[in-house]
C-alpha positions in Angstrom: 0.0 0.0 0.0 1.4 3.4 -1.0 1.5 6.4 1.3 -1.1 8.0 -0.8 -3.4 5.0 -0.4 -2.8 5.0 3.3 -3.7 8.7 3.5 -6.9 8.1 1.5 -7.9 5.2 3.7 -7.3 7.3 6.8 -9.6 10.1 5.4 -12.3 7.5 4.7 -12.0 6.1 8.2 -12.2 9.6 9.7 -15.4 10.2 7.7 -16.9 7.0 8.9 -16.1 7.8 12.5 -17.6 11.3 12.2 -20.8 9.8 10.8 -20.9 7.3 13.6 -20.5 10.1 16.2 -23.3 12.1 14.6 -25.5 9.0 14.6 -25.0 8.6 18.3 -25.7 12.2 18.9 -28.9 12.0 16.9 -30.0 8.9 18.9 -29.5 10.9 22.1 -31.3 14.0 20.8 -34.2 15.3 22.9 -36.6 15.5 20.0 -37.1 14.0 16.5 -36.6 17.4 14.8 -33.2 17.8 16.4 -32.2 14.3 15.4 -33.4 15.0 11.8 -31.3 18.2 11.7 -28.2 16.3 12.8 -28.8 13.6 10.2 -29.4 16.1 7.5 -26.2 17.8 8.4 -24.4 14.5 7.8 -26.1 14.0 4.4 -25.2 17.5 3.1 -21.6 17.3 4.4 -21.1 13.9 2.7 -22.6 15.3 -0.6 -20.4 18.4 -0.5 -17.4 16.2 0.0 -18.2 14.0 -2.9 -18.9 17.0 -5.2 -15.6 18.7 -4.3 
């Protein structure tokens, strides 16, 4: 595995962990609307990353 591949794999793992943390936060949210806002934030961030 090249250094560039290792870097890319690390970025992907970081993204996965960020999504997991947001999921946990959403599951702990006090209301469904707050959970939905957290989840929508994940979707828009992932989409922006893929577009860029």
